[in-house]
MARDO-616045 format. One record per residue: residue number from 1; x, y, z of N, C-alpha, C in turn. Coordinates in pm, whole numbers, always signed. Each point is the difference from the previous one (the first is absolute). Layout:
N
[NUM,[X,Y,Z],[X,Y,Z],[X,Y,Z]]
...
# end
This chain:
222
[1,[+4684,+2492,-219],[-125,-58,-49],[-100,+111,-28]]
[2,[-66,-7,-117],[-97,+103,-33],[-125,-15,+83]]
[3,[-59,+114,+43],[-128,-8,+68],[-107,-30,-102]]
[4,[-107,-65,+44],[-108,-39,-91],[-118,+92,+24]]
[5,[-42,+71,-103],[-112,+91,+12],[-125,-71,-49]]
[6,[-104,+2,+82],[-123,-72,-31],[-109,+101,-26]]
[7,[-69,-14,-113],[-104,+96,-38],[-133,-70,-13]]
[8,[-107,+63,+52],[-133,-56,-17],[-46,+30,-140]]
[9,[-62,-102,-65],[-39,+23,-139],[-122,-77,-43]]
[10,[-94,-33,+88],[-124,-58,-44],[-5,-150,+6]]
[11,[-95,-59,-72],[-20,-144,-2],[+21,-51,-140]]
[12,[+73,-113,-17],[+28,-53,-133],[-130,-47,-64]]
[13,[-19,+42,-125],[-112,-53,-78],[+37,+11,-145]]
[14,[-50,-84,-84],[+22,+9,-144],[-130,+49,-59]]
[15,[+5,+114,-67],[-122,+66,-42],[-85,-90,-88]]
[16,[+60,-69,-91],[-73,-87,-91],[-75,-107,+76]]
[17,[+65,-56,+103],[-54,-117,+67],[-90,+40,+115]]
[18,[+1,+125,+37],[-83,+44,+112],[-140,+35,-46]]
[19,[-21,+13,-132],[-134,+36,-41],[-30,-19,-146]]
[20,[+102,-5,-85],[-23,-9,-143],[-46,-140,-38]]
[21,[-84,-8,-102],[-49,-130,-46],[+108,-74,-75]]
[22,[-8,-137,-4],[+100,-78,-73],[+10,+40,-146]]
[23,[-115,+37,-61],[+4,+39,-140],[+87,+122,-21]]
[24,[-2,+91,+96],[+85,+118,-10],[+146,-38,+13]]
[25,[+27,-100,+82],[+138,-45,+20],[+58,-51,-130]]
[26,[-84,-61,-84],[+50,-59,-124],[+26,+106,-106]]
[27,[-42,+124,+24],[+11,+104,-100],[+104,+104,+35]]
[28,[+105,-41,+67],[+98,+97,+44],[+90,+47,-113]]
[29,[+6,-77,-111],[+73,+45,-116],[+147,-31,+3]]
[30,[+70,+57,-100],[+140,-33,-19],[+85,+39,+119]]
[31,[-40,+100,+74],[+79,+43,+115],[-3,-98,+115]]
[32,[-93,-97,-6],[-17,-100,+105],[-14,+64,+138]]
[33,[-77,+107,+8],[-17,+65,+129],[-111,-69,+78]]
[34,[+13,-127,+24],[-109,-78,+58],[-10,+14,+150]]
[35,[+99,+59,+65],[-10,+13,+145],[+68,+128,+43]]
[36,[-70,+79,+80],[+62,+120,+55],[-26,+2,+149]]
[37,[+92,+52,+74],[-16,+7,+145],[-50,+139,+34]]
[38,[-123,+8,+47],[-57,+131,+29],[+27,+44,+143]]
[39,[+25,-98,+86],[+29,+32,+139],[+116,-85,+46]]
[40,[+82,+52,+85],[+115,-74,+52],[-23,-38,+146]]
[41,[+68,-102,+50],[-21,-42,+138],[+59,+99,+98]]
[42,[-66,+18,+112],[+52,+88,+104],[+127,-60,+55]]
[43,[+105,+81,+5],[+130,-49,+44],[+33,+56,+138]]
[44,[-98,-5,+89],[+20,+47,+137],[+72,-108,+79]]
[45,[+41,+34,+122],[+67,-99,+85],[-92,-119,+25]]
[46,[-130,+27,+18],[-95,-109,+23],[-13,-87,-123]]
[47,[-1,+64,-119],[-15,-76,-125],[+118,-93,-22]]
[48,[+120,+46,+35],[+119,-83,-20],[-8,-130,+79]]
[49,[-70,+4,+113],[-10,-117,+85],[-119,-88,-38]]
[50,[-85,+49,-92],[-119,-75,-38],[+39,-125,-77]]
[51,[-73,-107,+24],[+31,-126,-67],[-24,+6,-150]]
[52,[-83,+94,-47],[-26,+5,-143],[+124,+39,-80]]
[53,[+101,+59,+64],[+124,+34,-69],[+105,-109,+12]]
[54,[-36,-111,+62],[+94,-112,+14],[+40,-53,-138]]
[55,[+130,-21,-21],[+49,-51,-127],[-8,-153,+2]]
[56,[-77,-56,-93],[-16,-145,-8],[+110,-64,-85]]
[57,[+33,+65,-111],[+103,-51,-92],[+67,+120,-66]]
[58,[+123,-22,-48],[+68,+101,-81],[+51,-67,-127]]
[59,[-15,+69,-112],[+30,-59,-130],[+102,+85,-77]]
[60,[+76,-67,-87],[+82,+73,-96],[-91,+94,-78]]
[61,[+51,+119,-30],[-86,+105,-59],[+73,+61,-118]]
[62,[-62,-6,-116],[+65,+48,-122],[+24,+150,+0]]
[63,[-66,+73,+87],[+17,+144,+7],[+123,+41,+81]]
[64,[+57,-91,+79],[+107,+40,+91],[+101,-113,+20]]
[65,[+128,+34,-9],[+106,-95,+32],[+36,+5,+148]]
[66,[-43,+106,+67],[+37,+19,+140],[-105,-54,+96]]
[67,[-128,+16,-35],[-107,-37,+92],[-89,-110,-59]]
[68,[-41,-93,+86],[-101,-98,-39],[-138,+65,+8]]
[69,[-100,-71,-52],[-138,+49,+9],[-72,-73,+113]]
[70,[-42,+70,+103],[-73,-66,+109],[-145,-30,-38]]
[71,[-51,-109,+54],[-143,-29,-2],[-46,+7,+144]]
[72,[-81,+99,+31],[-45,+22,+138],[-136,-67,+23]]
[73,[-28,-30,+126],[-128,-62,+34],[-116,+84,-50]]
[74,[+5,+130,+22],[-103,+90,-51],[-134,-16,+69]]
[75,[-105,+42,-70],[-135,-7,+54],[-100,+10,-114]]
[76,[-124,-37,+29],[-110,+18,-95],[-125,+21,+84]]
[77,[-53,+122,+0],[-107,+36,+93],[-93,+103,-63]]
[78,[-113,+21,+66],[-96,+101,-44],[+30,+131,+71]]
[79,[+15,+108,-77],[+33,+129,+61],[-126,+73,+44]]
[80,[+19,+122,+50],[-113,+76,+55],[-106,+33,-105]]
[81,[+41,+0,-130],[-94,+29,-108],[-65,-126,-55]]
[82,[+30,-113,+61],[-62,-125,-42],[+71,-72,-113]]
[83,[+116,+51,-42],[+75,-64,-107],[+103,-96,+57]]
[84,[+20,-110,-70],[+104,-94,+39],[+134,+51,-51]]
[85,[+95,+17,+90],[+132,+52,-34],[+106,-86,+67]]
[86,[+123,+13,-46],[+107,-75,+64],[+125,-1,-83]]
[87,[+94,-88,+40],[+126,-13,-72],[+65,-130,+44]]
[88,[+105,-37,-67],[+81,-112,+42],[-64,-136,-22]]
[89,[+58,-101,+66],[-38,-139,-23],[-146,-26,+34]]
[90,[-53,+63,+105],[-139,-25,+39],[-95,+40,-111]]
[91,[+23,+114,-62],[-87,+44,-111],[+23,-87,-123]]
[92,[+126,-27,-32],[+33,-80,-118],[-70,-136,+6]]
[93,[+4,-61,+116],[-57,-134,+16],[-152,+3,+9]]
[94,[-55,+89,+84],[-144,-1,+24],[-79,+58,-117]]
[95,[+48,+109,-56],[-78,+65,-107],[+30,-58,-136]]
[96,[+127,-32,-26],[+40,-33,-137],[+35,-147,-23]]
[97,[-12,-82,+104],[+19,-145,-14],[+137,-38,-54]]
[98,[+102,+70,+42],[+138,-43,-23],[+49,-55,+133]]
[99,[+33,-129,+3],[+28,-66,+127],[+142,-57,+8]]
[100,[+81,+22,-103],[+137,-51,+0],[+99,+116,+11]]
[101,[+85,-4,+103],[+105,+102,+11],[+83,+6,-128]]
[102,[+22,-116,-60],[+86,-6,-118],[-47,+86,-115]]
[103,[-130,+22,-11],[-51,+87,-107],[+46,+143,+21]]
[104,[+1,+45,+125],[+49,+135,+29],[+149,+9,-31]]
[105,[+75,-104,+37],[+143,-2,-31],[+28,+1,-148]]
[106,[-79,-74,-76],[+15,-5,-146],[-30,+138,-62]]
[107,[-109,+62,+41],[-34,+133,-53],[+102,+104,+43]]
[108,[+56,-13,+119],[+99,+97,+49],[+125,+3,-87]]
[109,[+28,-109,-71],[+118,-7,-87],[-31,+35,-144]]
[110,[-123,+42,-27],[-40,+30,-139],[+81,+116,-57]]
[111,[+39,-10,-127],[+66,+112,-67],[-101,+104,-52]]
[112,[-129,-33,+8],[-104,+91,-49],[-40,+95,+113]]
[113,[+53,+119,-4],[-17,+95,+111],[-66,+128,-52]]
[114,[-108,+39,+64],[-69,+124,-34],[+4,+93,+120]]
[115,[+61,+117,-18],[+7,+98,+108],[-131,+76,+6]]
[116,[-65,-4,+116],[-126,+71,+16],[+23,+145,+38]]
[117,[+55,+20,+118],[+31,+134,+49],[+81,-15,+127]]
[118,[+87,+94,+24],[+78,-4,+124],[+76,-131,+14]]
[119,[-29,-74,+106],[+70,-125,+30],[-88,-122,-26]]
[120,[-96,+14,-89],[-95,-107,-28],[+20,-58,-140]]
[121,[-4,-133,-8],[+27,-70,-126],[-95,-118,-17]]
[122,[-25,-37,-125],[-71,-123,-33],[+94,-93,-76]]
[123,[-2,-128,+32],[+77,-101,-71],[-97,-107,-49]]
[124,[+22,-53,-121],[-99,-89,-59],[+61,-129,-55]]
[125,[-86,-101,-12],[+34,-127,-62],[-129,-63,-52]]
[126,[+12,-114,-69],[-116,-65,-59],[-10,-145,+44]]
[127,[-121,-42,+30],[-29,-140,+30],[-85,-57,-113]]
[128,[+36,-119,-49],[-71,-61,-113],[-46,-141,+36]]
[129,[-122,-32,-38],[-49,-138,+6],[-10,-50,-143]]
[130,[+64,-110,-27],[+19,-48,-137],[-50,-144,-13]]
[131,[-65,-31,-110],[-38,-138,-32],[+72,-43,-127]]
[132,[+69,-112,+11],[+77,-51,-113],[-58,-133,-49]]
[133,[+2,-16,-131],[-35,-128,-63],[+125,-63,-57]]
[134,[-16,-103,-80],[+117,-68,-56],[+87,+89,-90]]
[135,[-63,+99,-64],[+73,+79,-99],[+6,+149,+30]]
[136,[-78,+48,+94],[-3,+144,+24],[-43,+32,+141]]
[137,[+23,+126,+41],[-40,+51,+131],[-85,+125,-18]]
[138,[-97,+18,+88],[-90,+115,-7],[-11,+65,+137]]
[139,[+11,+132,+3],[-17,+75,+124],[-149,+14,+28]]
[140,[-46,-53,+113],[-142,+6,+32],[-31,+110,+102]]
[141,[+102,+46,+71],[-20,+109,+96],[+133,+69,+25]]
[142,[-4,+132,-2],[+120,+79,+30],[-37,+108,+100]]
[143,[+81,+14,+105],[-24,+103,+100],[+125,+87,+16]]
[144,[-18,+129,-18],[+108,+92,+30],[-1,+24,+150]]
[145,[+116,-15,+65],[+10,+16,+144],[+82,+124,+32]]
[146,[-40,+71,+104],[+64,+127,+33],[+33,+6,+149]]
[147,[+120,+47,+29],[+44,+25,+137],[+25,+149,+15]]
[148,[-66,+63,+97],[+21,+142,+30],[+93,+12,+119]]
[149,[+103,+83,-11],[+98,+14,+107],[+14,+146,+42]]
[150,[+46,+19,+123],[+26,+134,+53],[+139,-4,+64]]
[151,[+90,+88,-46],[+138,+0,+47],[+27,+101,+110]]
[152,[-106,+48,+65],[+19,+82,+119],[+77,-81,+104]]
[153,[+101,+61,+62],[+85,-72,+95],[-59,+3,+141]]
[154,[+6,-116,+65],[-48,-17,+137],[+111,-60,+84]]
[155,[+3,+36,+128],[+89,-69,+93],[-56,-138,+27]]
[156,[+90,-99,+8],[-42,-136,+34],[+12,-15,+151]]
[157,[-112,-21,+67],[+0,-3,+146],[+42,+135,+55]]
[158,[+97,-1,+89],[+50,+124,+58],[+119,+55,-79]]
[159,[+31,-62,-117],[+112,+45,-81],[+128,-67,+47]]
[160,[+116,+31,-62],[+17,+104,-101],[-26,-47,-143]]
[161,[-35,-131,-20],[-21,-46,-137],[-124,+65,-59]]
[162,[+11,+37,-129],[-112,+59,-71],[-45,-95,-110]]
[163,[-127,+6,-36],[-54,-82,-107],[-113,+75,-68]]
[164,[-26,-34,-126],[-113,+58,-70],[-131,-40,+69]]
[165,[-104,+83,-19],[-133,-46,+38],[-29,-132,-71]]
[166,[+32,-5,-131],[-4,-127,-71],[-123,-23,-84]]
[167,[-49,-126,+1],[-113,-40,-83],[-129,+59,+55]]
[168,[-62,+88,-76],[-125,+62,+43],[-118,-92,-33]]
[169,[-2,-50,-125],[-102,-94,-41],[+47,-75,-122]]
[170,[-71,-107,-35],[+25,-76,-122],[-133,-61,-43]]
[171,[-22,-10,-131],[-129,-49,-48],[+9,-37,-147]]
[172,[-105,-63,-49],[-14,-29,-142],[-78,+114,-64]]
[173,[+60,+66,-97],[-62,+117,-62],[-132,-41,-66]]
[174,[-105,+77,+27],[-129,-26,-62],[-96,-79,+86]]
[175,[+45,-46,+116],[-90,-74,+91],[+42,+27,+143]]
[176,[-93,-15,+91],[+32,+21,+141],[+84,-116,+52]]
[177,[-42,-123,-29],[+69,-119,+49],[+71,-73,-114]]
[178,[+121,-44,+27],[+70,-85,-96],[-61,-139,+3]]
[179,[+1,-73,-113],[-49,-137,+2],[+90,-89,+86]]
[180,[-58,-105,+55],[+73,-87,+92],[+122,-63,-65]]
[181,[-6,-28,-132],[+113,-67,-66],[+127,+85,+4]]
[182,[-14,+130,+11],[+118,+86,+10],[+86,-40,+120]]
[183,[-65,-43,+108],[+72,-44,+119],[+41,-147,-8]]
[184,[-94,-85,-36],[+26,-144,+6],[+96,-48,-109]]
[185,[+8,+73,-110],[+85,-42,-112],[+120,+92,-21]]
[186,[+32,+78,+101],[+110,+96,-14],[+134,-72,-13]]
[187,[+60,+10,-119],[+131,-59,-28],[+76,+95,-92]]
[188,[+65,+101,+58],[+63,+103,-83],[+118,-50,-82]]
[189,[+54,-118,+32],[+116,-50,-75],[-39,-82,-123]]
[190,[-129,-26,-19],[-45,-71,-118],[+17,+90,-122]]
[191,[+70,-49,-101],[+30,+81,-118],[-99,-28,-113]]
[192,[-5,+90,-95],[-84,-18,-119],[+41,-127,-74]]
[193,[+129,-22,-13],[+49,-119,-70],[-46,-127,+70]]
[194,[-1,+0,+133],[-43,-117,+76],[-147,-31,-23]]
[195,[-81,+104,-6],[-143,-19,-24],[-22,-54,-142]]
[196,[+70,+55,-97],[-14,-47,-138],[+38,-147,-13]]
[197,[+94,-44,+81],[+49,-139,-8],[-74,-96,+93]]
[198,[-93,+52,+80],[-63,-82,+103],[-103,-98,-53]]
[199,[-50,+20,-121],[-103,-88,-53],[-139,+42,+45]]
[200,[-96,-89,-17],[-140,+32,+29],[-23,+23,+148]]
[201,[-92,+94,+28],[-36,+28,+138],[-4,+148,+30]]
[202,[-33,+33,+124],[-8,+140,+43],[+131,+41,+64]]
[203,[+51,+116,-40],[+127,+51,+50],[-19,+145,+45]]
[204,[+100,+49,+76],[-10,+136,+55],[+134,+71,-17]]
[205,[-6,+126,-37],[+120,+79,-23],[-10,+133,+75]]
[206,[+109,+38,+66],[+9,+130,+67],[+122,+71,-58]]
[207,[-24,+108,-73],[+106,+66,-76],[-6,+150,+17]]
[208,[+113,+66,-29],[+4,+146,+7],[-42,+65,-132]]
[209,[-15,-81,-104],[-57,+45,-126],[-121,-86,-30]]
[210,[-102,+56,-65],[-115,-84,-34],[+42,-106,-103]]
[211,[-65,-116,+8],[+24,-108,-95],[-110,+5,-106]]
[212,[+36,-31,-124],[-99,-4,-108],[+15,-131,-77]]
[213,[-103,-30,-80],[+1,-119,-84],[+55,+35,-137]]
[214,[+82,-87,-54],[+58,+21,-132],[+15,-136,-68]]
[215,[-87,-26,-96],[+2,-126,-75],[-8,-121,+93]]
[216,[-88,+10,+97],[-21,-111,+91],[+100,-12,+113]]
[217,[+100,+87,+0],[+101,+2,+106],[-17,+126,+84]]
[218,[+53,-5,+120],[-1,+117,+86],[+132,+72,-9]]
[219,[-6,+133,-9],[+122,+81,-3],[-21,+124,+86]]
[220,[+107,+54,+51],[-8,+125,+76],[-22,+115,-98]]
[221,[-89,+91,+37],[-23,+118,-84],[+124,+87,+1]]
[222,[+26,+65,-115],[+117,+84,-12],[-14,+130,+75]]
# end
């Protein structure tokens, strides 16, 4: 059995979310560098036993066939400099108003992967709120959603199983908090064709490509 070497490496924080304004978040550009980890969590013996590293859920992960993506309890607190910092489910829920585990699982399977640096990645998807009439559908709100991950390996409990640090944060690009409908209307299996055929009313779509309007119908962007 291999020995496990544990290195101290700071406190997890996402630079964009620790201080940058939402407007800046929306201007990350084609590289989609919307989240960077400026500090990593201390991986001391005491830290390993801390409840903030407790794994709440593990999801299929498009980046790896061998390892799932953990969602850890995490934390969200004010640091010595007065800034709110954190990682994991506590930050995702309290700061960004994502309250469904399923959203993290859906983003973890996204084929849209942006490598930031080292073992850090962003994965993205789109949430759409749509209003349909008898003959056409119109997109009234679209939110790009982003999941930031860290693939640094950690021992699970006392070992020997290893797992990624996992989901660092998730949010709607361009705003601090996601709208409530992102949680209450989350149905990733709803297809564009189903919405087009649903008739009049409000519908919701969660897709890995943005949806656009074309002659009164909804289609996935190429």
